[in-house]
C-alpha angles and dihedrals in degrees: 000000000000100000112112143183114200125188116182132195101006101180132214136155113234145165102231126138146087098265130078096235089055090056090047105040101028124200143211122289130190130199134194123195129200117184132179123199138131110287096169093110095046090049089057103036100041086217124143090212090063092060138037116280104242092202090059091048090054092048092049090051091047089052092054095045090048098036134074114356120251126185098222130049083215088067092045094051091047092051088050093048095044093047094050094046089049092053094043111041086172089074112105097187136004129190118192119190116190115198121203101179094173094050108156099249127145096241130061110260134176093218143340117209141169122207121204122190125200 
């Protein structure tokens, strides 16, 4: 299947991380979604019911970013992917990338991200 829905840069403020100061101060997280599924019906009917509501996807992602704390962005990405896949069995493939641009590392970096595929 080559039909694809992409959402880039979904923002949320969360308290994820291994260190105490991350749990206390929080930071910005950004999520990208790549989803493949059959969009042939939606492309002919022009009906939202025949695709996935992008607004609902962004709301779900923000709920996860702002919700229960995890230590690893690997876990956050996995939770997002698994929750979307469970709610939308019509999805053939999903890729979730969680960006943590202010990750506490000793070198200056533009971004640190983890990508999970289901």
